[in-house]
C-alpha positions in Angstrom: -8.7 -12.6 13.0 -5.1 -11.7 12.3 -2.5 -14.3 12.9 0.8 -13.4 14.6 4.1 -15.4 14.7 7.7 -14.8 15.5 10.6 -15.4 13.2 14.1 -15.8 14.8 16.9 -14.0 13.0 19.6 -16.2 14.7 21.0 -13.3 16.5 18.7 -13.2 19.5 16.4 -10.7 17.8 13.1 -11.7 16.4 10.7 -10.3 14.0 7.0 -10.2 14.7 4.9 -11.2 11.6 1.3 -10.4 11.4 -1.0 -11.9 8.7 -4.2 -10.1 7.6 -6.8 -11.6 5.4 -8.8 -9.5 3.0 -10.4 -9.2 -0.5 -8.4 -9.3 -3.7 -8.7 -6.3 -6.0 -5.7 -7.1 -8.2 -3.8 -10.4 -8.1 -0.1 -10.9 -8.0 2.5 -10.9 -5.2 4.8 -8.1 -4.3 6.7 -7.0 -1.2 8.5 -4.0 0.0 8.8 -1.3 2.6 5.4 0.3 3.6 4.6 3.9 3.1 1.5 4.6 5.2 -0.8 7.6 5.4 -4.1 8.1 7.2 -5.1 10.6 4.6 -6.8 9.9 1.3 -4.7 10.7 -1.8 -5.7 12.9 -4.7 -4.3 11.4 -7.9 -5.3 14.3 -10.1 -3.0 17.1 -9.0 -2.0 15.4 -5.8 0.8 13.3 -7.2 3.7 13.7 -9.6 3.3 10.6 -11.8 6.7 10.9 -13.3 8.5 10.7 -9.9 5.9 8.9 -7.8 6.0 11.8 -5.4 3.0 13.2 -3.4 2.8 16.9 -4.2 -0.5 17.8 -2.5 0.7 20.7 -0.4 -1.3 19.9 2.7 -0.9 16.1 2.6 1.1 14.5 5.5 3.3 12.7 2.9 4.1 15.8 0.7 7.5 15.3 -0.9 7.7 11.6 -0.3 7.7 9.0 -3.1 5.6 5.8 -3.2 7.9 4.4 -5.9 9.0 0.9 -5.0 7.0 1.0 -1.8 3.8 -0.7 -0.6 1.3 2.1 -0.4 -1.1 1.8 2.5 -3.9 4.5 2.6 -7.6 4.9 3.3 -8.6 5.4 -0.4 -8.8 7.9 -3.2 -10.2 11.4 -3.3 -10.8 13.8 -6.1 -11.9 13.3 -9.7 -11.8 10.3 -12.0 -8.4 11.5 -13.2 -7.0 9.4 -10.3 -6.7 6.3 -12.6 -5.0 8.3 -15.4 -2.4 9.7 -12.9 -1.6 6.2 -11.5 -1.6 4.6 -15.0 1.0 7.2 -16.0 3.0 6.3 -12.8 3.0 2.6 -14.0 4.2 3.6 -17.4 6.9 5.9 -15.9 8.1 3.1 -13.6 7.2 5.0 -10.4 4.1 3.2 -9.3 4.0 1.5 -5.9 4.9 -2.2 -5.7 1.6 -3.0 -4.1 -1.4 -1.2 -2.7 -3.5 -1.8 0.5 -6.5 0.4 1.1 -9.7 0.6 3.2 -12.4 2.3 1.2 -13.4 0.7 -2.1 -14.5 3.3 -4.7 -14.5 3.2 -8.4 -11.6 5.7 -8.4 -9.3 3.5 -6.4 -10.5 0.3 -8.0 -9.8 1.5 -11.5 -6.5 3.1 -10.4 -5.1 -0.2 -9.1 -6.3 -2.1 -12.1 -4.6 0.2 -14.5 -1.4 0.2 -12.4 -1.4 -3.7 -12.5 -0.1 -3.8 -9.0 -1.2 -6.3 -6.4 -3.9 -4.8 -4.3 -6.0 -5.9 -1.3 -8.8 -4.3 0.6 -11.5 -5.1 3.2 -8.9 -6.7 5.6 -10.0 -8.4 8.8 -8.2 -5.6 10.8 -7.7 -1.9 9.9 -4.3 -1.9 8.1 -3.8 1.8 9.1 -3.7 0.6 12.8 -1.4 -2.4 12.2 1.1 -1.3 9.5 3.6 1.5 10.0 5.8 3.3 7.5 9.0 1.2 7.3 7.4 -2.1 8.1 8.2 -4.8 5.5 5.0 -5.9 3.8 4.2 -8.8 1.5 0.9 -8.4 -0.5 -0.4 -11.6 -2.0 -3.2 -10.4 -4.2 -3.9 -14.0 -5.4 -4.6 -15.2 -1.8 -6.0 -11.9 -0.5 -3.4 -11.8 2.3 -1.1 -9.2 3.7 2.0 -10.3 5.7 3.6 -7.6 7.9 7.0 -8.0 9.4 7.8 -5.6 12.3 11.5 -6.0 12.9 12.5 -5.9 16.5 9.0 -5.2 17.8 7.1 -7.3 20.2 
């Protein structure tokens, strides 16, 4: 069960913080702005590894970059080239800060391992229903937790 608490900003506004518990895929801690998609991502041919931009023409995030974001998505699609594409993104400095996903496959598992970015899956609630693009998300891969801050939302 997700935990929810409020943090006061001292200006009368409060942030709603939601904590989800899941399974660690890659340890480490990172935080940043969420980039969320309900669509799987094709690493091989679906992203530009050198810019971190989604280039798959029919994808809902086409033209958007996951560089310095916390990427939240259902999982990987396509060939085993997914891991090579995301490994190249890590080397280019364009990989996401952290990754949260629903569907564990060998493609996505190997991809997050070669990216060396904190990654969590199998959360106690569907992250695609809780996290929205623009939310501030802290991924603690060591503890298997995801903390979502929804500024100004009840």
